[in-house]
C-alpha positions, 0 to 999 in steps of 0.5 A: 146933517142938513136943516131938513133932516134935522127938522125931520128928526126933531118932528119924529121925536116929538111925534113919537113922544106924543104917541107915547103920551097918548098911549098912556106910557107917561101915566103911572097907572098905565104901567103894567109890569116891573120892567115897564115901571123901570122904563117909565121911571127912566123916561120920567127922570130924563124929562124931569125938572131936575134932569133938564135943569142939570142939562141946562147947567151943563150947556152953560158950563160948555158955553163958558169953555167954548168961549175960552177955546175961541179966545185961545184960538184967536190969540194963537191961531193954529190948526190944533187950537181952531180944531179944538174950538170946533170940537168943543162947539160940536159937543156943545151943539150935541148937548143942546140938541139933546136938551131940545128933545127933552124940552120938546117932550115937555112942551107936548105934555104941557100943551094939554094944560094950556097954550104953549105957542111961545114955547113952541116958537122958541123951540123952532128957533132953537132947532134952527139955531142949532142946525145953523151952528152944527152946519158951520162947525161941521164945515170948519172941522172939515176945512181945518182937517184938510189944511196941508202943512206949508213945508216952508212955502210962504204962499201955502202958509199965507193960504193956511192962515187965511183958511184958519182966520175964516174958520175962526170967524165961522166958529164965532158965528156958530157961537152966536147961534148957540147963544141964541139957542140958549136964550130960546131954551130959557124962553121954553123953560119959562113957558113950561115953568121949570 
């Protein structure tokens, strides 16, 4: 997904969440029925402190696993290892993006209580870092999948090794973007006092 599309999607989610808040959906006295109450409780739990904290813990666990996957791919440079590392980073990017959406909702809600400019700036940084990471991982995944077997040809084998090394470098850069996003996540959490 291009950066422009990603930003547009995030802006739409924030606008929808803001509209829902303005309409009173997040106000428990505005819940008119049992079914609406159930929906309200699911939404409230999803962006609760505990829900966000557990999601961030999952991001941290995936980060550790992705570091291990990259180390494995570095030691044993194979198409399978590089693809496994790319898949792990893509899953991590998706998880971190889901946390970002929840944090955006919390920042919108917290904005009514005070200045959230630092949180909003960190959110923008998160979105940009996640977009960059996602783009790099998608490029790597496509490139790695297109590598053809060398069939014993030394020239093709050398070309494949070069492609895998380049893919690994891109994945390490994506990992740095994800670490940056995680730092921004911590800034947001501190700003909204989770």
